[in-house]
N, C-alpha and C positions, 0 to 999 in steps of 0.2 A: 112616731117614728123619729127615730134619729137618724140622721145622716153622716157621714163621717166624708172630708173632703180632705185630699192632703195640697196644701201650699205652698208646699219649699218650692217651686218657682218664684214665688213674691217676695223670696229671702233677696232677688237678687239688686243691686243697686240700679244697673240700669237692664229697662226691661225688655225681651225681646219679644218675637213674636208670641209663643207660649206664654210666657208671664201676661202678655195684656188681653188673648184668649181667655187663660183661667181667671183672671180679674172682673174682666168684661159679662163672663157665664156668670160667676158669681155674686155677681150684685144683681145682674138680673132676675135669678133665681130666685135670691131673698126678696125680692120685688111681688113675685109673684108668691110668694109662699110664706104666711103668716103663720101655718101651725107646725109643721115637723121642726124640730130641734137641730141644730145643725153645728158640727161641732170641728174645727179647724185646726187640723193637724201640722205643726210645721217642729223643727230641731235645728237648735243653735246652741254652742257650749258657752257661749257670750250674749251679749246684748244683740238684741238684730233690728235696729232703726227703719227698716223698709217695709216694715208689713204692714198694709197700710189698716185701717180703720174700719170694722164691721159694726156699725151703730145698731143693726137690728136685737132687737131683744128676745130673739130666740138664735144666735148664734154664740157660742162658744169657741174659744182661741184655746186650744191645749200646744203646749210647749214644752218638748222636750230638751233636756242637756246634755245631750251626748255629744261630743268632740261628732261630724259627720262621716269620717273617717272610720270612727269604732260603730258607729250605728249601722252603717253599708256593710261593716264587715260581718257583726255582727248578722243581720238577714241575710248574708252570704254564705258565713261561714256555719254560722248554726242551723243553717235548713229551716230558713222558714222562722224567724225567733230573735226583736218579739214580736207578737203575733197584735198587727197594730188595730183590726177592727174590736179583738176581745179588751184592749187596754183604755181604748177608749168607748166603750160601753154602745156600739154602734148597731142599728139593722143594717144599715146598707153601706160601703166602702167604694167610694169614688175616687178614681187617681185621673188626673185632666193630664197625665203625662207620664213616661217612662221614667221608671226609677227603680232602685230598691227598694223591694217593699218585704214585709212576713205578714201572711192571711192565713185565718183559718181556713179550712177544707171546704166548711160548710157556707162560709159568709157570702151575701148577696156583693158582691162587686162587682162595678164596672172600673172598664181605664179607654183615655182617650188616645188616640195613636196618630200624631200630626205628618209625621214622615219617616218613613226607614230608608233613608239617603244613606245612611251610612252602614247600611249593607248591600243597596245596588250600587253607590259610589263610593268605596272603603276609601280612593285614591284622592278623593278632594278632602278628608281628612288629618289630623295629626296622629303620631303614635298613640302620643296620650289619651286623643277623643275614643280612636277604635280599642287602644285596650279596655277601656269605661265601658265599648258598648258589648266590648267579647265576652267583659266577666258580669254583664248584666243578663245576657243570654236571652236575647228578646223572646224568643219562642218560647223558651218554655216559660218565662214569666207571662205570657200572653194566656197563655192554656192554664194560669191557676186565674182567669177571670171568668166571670159567669155570661159578661155584658162585653164585648169591645165596642169601641165608637168610633170610627174610620170619620175624619173632614172632610174626605173627598172620594170618589169610585174610583182615584188613580191610586190612594193610599187603601182602599178596601183590597183594588188587586193584588196590591203590592206585600199584604197581611196573608193572603191566601198562598200567594207565588212563592214566597220570603222564607214565609215561618209554618207554614203546612196547617192554616186554621181554616176550622168549616167554615163559609157563605154564611150558614144560619145562623152564627154566634156573631157577626159582624153585622152593626148599623150605621148605614151614613148618614152624619148630619150636619150642615155646612158651618161653616162658622158665620156669622156676624162685622159689621162695619158700624165705629163708633156714629152715635148722630154728632160728634164734633167733626167731622169729613165731610167737610159740606161747601159747595159752589160759592164763593163770594162775588157777586155779581158787579159788584160795584170796584172798580179794578182804579177808578181814577186817583191814584194817590197823590197829588199833590193839589186839588181841590174838595177832594169831598171831607167834610168833617164826621165822618159814620166811624164808631168803634173800632169797627173790622178791617176799615179803610186806614185808620192811624195806625194798628196791628200791622197790619201787609208792609206799611210805610216802616217801622217799626225794626219788622224783620229781615224786611231788605236791608236796611242802612246794618242791620247788628254782625249780619254776613257778607255784609257787600258784597253783592249780589249783581248781578247784571239786567238788564232790560230785558231780555232774551235768553233765555237759555235750556238746555235735555238736561233733565235730571234722573238722577238714579239716586235709590235710598234701599239701603239695607245691609249686612254686616260685609264686610270687607272680606272677602272671603273666594276661594276658585270656583265653587259651584254657582256663583253669582254672576260669572261670566264677566267678569268688570275688564279684562283685559280685551274679549272680544266688542268692548262698548266703546274702549278707546281706539282701538285699531278703525272699528265703522267712523268713530268719529274726525280721525286724520285723513279717512278716505274721502268723508264730505266736505269738509275744507281743501281736501286738494280738487276734486268735482266741480264744487260752487263758489266759486271768489263770492257772489250775490248775498251768502251765507257768513261771511266774513264776521258780523256782530256776534252769531249765534254761541254763547260757550256749554263746558261741559261742566256741570255740577256732580260731583259723588260724594253723597252723604252715608255715614255710619261707621261704627267703631270698628278697630282694625281687629280682624279674626284672624286664625292659623293658616296656613301658609300664602300669606299676601304677600311674600315680598314679591314675587315676577309681576303681579297689578303695579307695584310701585315704580318697579324698571322698565315696565313697556310706558308708564307716565315720563320716565323719567328719559325714553327715548324720541318722545313724539316732538315731532318739528314744532306743535301746536299747545307745547307745555305750560305755555305761560296762559292760556285758556281754557285750560282743565283744571279745575280746585277740588279738594279735599276738604270736607267738613267733616269732623269728628259725630259721632251720638249725639243727637240733639233730642232735646224734648218731645215727646206726644203733644204738649201744646204749641209748638212751633210749626210741628209737620202740617198741617193742614192752612200754614199760609206759606209751606214753601212751596208744597204740591200748585196752590193757586198761582202762585208765581210763575213758576213752567210753563216753557211751552210746547212742552211734549216730557212724557214720564218711560221711559224706557226701562225692561226687567228682562234681558233675554236668559235668566235662569235654565242651566242643565236641568235641574230639578227642581219642584215644589211638592209637598205635600198641599199645600194649600197658594198660598201667597197673597199676603195681606196688601204689601203695598200698590199693588195693581189696581186693587178694589180700593183702599181708600183713595189713590188720585184720580178713577172714575168716579167716587163719591165728589170731590171737589171740583168736576167739570176739566181735566186735565185729558189730553188724550193720551192714549197708549199704546206703547208698544214692546209687545210681550213674547215667548218662545211659545213654541206649540209642541212643547212635550209636556209629559206627564199631568199634574192637575193645572195646568194654567187655562187650559181653552174652556175647562167647567166654569173657572172664576171669569176670567174674561168672554167670552162667549165671542161673537162675533161684531161686539162694542170697541173692539180694538185691531189692530194688525197684529196676524200672528208668525211669528219669524221662524228660520231653519236657526238655532242658537249657535249655530256649526259654521254656517255662510257669514263672511262677514260683508259680501254684497249683498244678501240680502236684507242685515240690519241695515247699513248705509241708507237702503235704496227707500226704505222703510221711516225713515227718518226724512229723506229728503221730499216723500210724497206730502207727510204732515207739515212739516215747517212751509215749504212753497205752494200747497194745494190747499185753499182756504175752505174752501167746502168740503173739502176729505174733512177738515179738521172740525167745522161743526156737526157735519153728523157724526163724526167721532164722538166728541163731547155730548152731543146729543143724546147717545146712544148708550154711552157709558152711564150716564145719571141713570137711566131705565135701567139697563143693567146692575147698577151697582143697590138702585132698587130695593134688589129681591135678597139680600142679604139683610138680616138688623139681628141683634142680640136677640131680642124679644123672644123672635120666632125660634130661633138656637135653645132658648133655656126651657119655651115650652114642649119642646121636644123631649126636652130631660124628663122636667120636671113632672109632664103629663102621659109620657108617653113611658120608658126608659126605666124612671126611677118605680114608677105603680107594677111594670111586669114584673122585676125581679122576683 
């Protein structure tokens, strides 16, 4: 059997959650399957140095040389042309993310939907992003596919409600967390000679990190409620003089509509204790999580939520919203808060930072919760169940 996979998300220089999802899933599927042939499709008018290497013998990279805007125009304007499944000569075609595409009406096809935040909360997105999403017409797109994978029950509910798709067509398969995200138990950065402890120390020095800090990691955009984090941190410092050594570290690439976030930072009385770091590589994230005193993620909406899961896997206590999919990921292993209530966020920070027993309990629960999510399990559900059922 020949299986085609759209890997256009892997062309980005900086990987997002969707890119990491696609890469981890494909790698794990290839570990399981030596028999079927995989044809990985991407499109670029010029060179594309960011496409990773797939060394398996049953993999073939197929590159189209259209400029992306022209290819998308062909998909959109000429009603489903070119038909990628026929062009690739595959029996099954899999899209790990929403995008413009052309498919045969008889194609055995499946698509993964990560979230529908752009339909649920379009005010969080730029005009350009909303225009792109409107052009792609998600409801119409999803109806092309024989099978839809939702990465959470919350996303499944949104697909049914916002796109009018039958529940029978949707299967929930949870994402995994990479094995690289783990608790580094020896945190004695001065005396320990282990490689991991040395790397912790290197990362701490590289980013000039304090001994105690609250960590947020994700795109700098309104949906993530970073303004709420800054307001809660301000209140935490006002109410608790004993926490004056605790800093706030905000990590992530700048997204759309981020102006008000930086304005909130500029207005903060504790601006000097709030530090923004840009996008950091995946290899450094594990050390950042391990160094943090607490991880906070009060997002208004998430289709899944990789960062809280990664933080729990690293033994870092987590605060997250009780909205959208985050309760599915965090469970009772973190403190779930109302993202619209600054007092609620502030109180959760205070509890974890001042209550060692609670902190230890959440770390233990978090490690157990994170162990439920792994890429092998995710890949097996795709490979052994979905691919074979089409």
